[in-house]
N, C-alpha and C positions, 0 to 999 in steps of 0.2 A: 523233315530238311529240305532245302532245296542249295542245288549246286547251282552257281552261279557263273552265267557265260559271258563275258566282256570282248567284245572285240571293235576294232574301227571299221575292219572290212567284215558285210551281211556275209559275205559269203563264205569266208572263214570262221564267223560265228556260229552258222547253217551246220558248218561241217563236223567241229568241235559239237555241236547239241549231237547231232546223231552219233559222234564214235562214242560219246558217253551216256548216249539215254540205255544202254544194256546194262551199263557196271552202276547205273545208279539205280535201274529199277530192282536187280541184284540186291541193292542197302538200302533200298523202299524210301530210296530219294525220287526228287523228280527234278527236271533239269529246265531253265529259265534262263531268258536272256538278260542280263543287267538294262535296267531303266534308264534313259536317257537323260544325260546330265544338265541339271541346268545349266544356262550362264550366269558364270559367276556377275557379281556384282562390282563395276569401278569407280564407287563414288570415293571422289576430293578427301571428302571428311572424314573418311573412317580410318583410323588410328591404330599403325599397327603394333609400336607398344606402346602401352598400357601407364601412364605416368603413374596411378596409386601404385600399380605391381613394382615397378622401376623405384618409386620411393622406398617401397617396404622391403625390399629387396635389400639395398642400399643401409637404410636400418637397422634389421639384421646382419649385416656382416660382422661389427664391431663385437657380436653378442656371442657368434660363431667363431669367434678367434678368442675371445676369452675360453669359453668350453673348451677348444681347442688346447689353449697351454695348460689350462687346470688339467685335463687328462694326460696330458704328457709328463705335467709335472708332479702327478698321482702315480703313475706309471714307473716313473725314475725313484716316487718312493716306494715304490714298492720293492723296485727291486733290492733297493738299503733294509727294507725290513727284513724279507728273505735272506739277506745274507746272516745280518745280524741273528736271528731265530736258530737259523745254520749253525752257526758259531756257537748258539746257548747251548745247542744239541748235544754238541760235540761236545762242550764240557761239562755237559749232562753225564755224558758218556765217562766220565773222568772223575766221578762226582764233586760235582759245581754247579753251583745253583744261580742260576742270572736269573735277575727279576726285577721286573718293573714295581716302581713304589711310588704312590702318590698320592692324596692326604686322604683318601676313602678305601682307599684297597691297596695289596700285592697282589702282583700276579706273576707267575712263573714266565721266561719270554717261550723257551720251548718249550712250552704247550698250545702257545698263542700259532693263527695266520699273519700272512704278512698285514692280511684285511684286519683284525681284529687288533695288532700295534698301532696301525696307522690311527683307527679309530682311537684307542689310548689315549694317542697321545696326544690326538686333535681336541679330546674331550676335558684334558689339562688347559688353566686359563693360562696363559704365557704372563698376564698381566702382575699376576701374584706371588 
């Protein structure tokens, strides 16, 4: 492992290097000076913003907004489903069964989780 020392002043870099040398040896590291930086290119043709990246970002915004809206809708429905299940469990304690009846099956609501209830309601075809 290498500990790198970088300073604008050569004397500060050398002082830092000598003060870190003993500590670095205890850790099994060596101290080295940072390599000199290369001059940055100042091309006028170099683009700061890639147009393809901007276009893909703009095109992804509607789908992200729709996903957030769907998630918020699912959270609201999940809370309502939880309230329904809690009420069904309260009624089950009073010897009252509350069931979800579909064309293919009948399920007691008090035994479902909110996600199972939402999935069962979504699997029903509302058109028929």
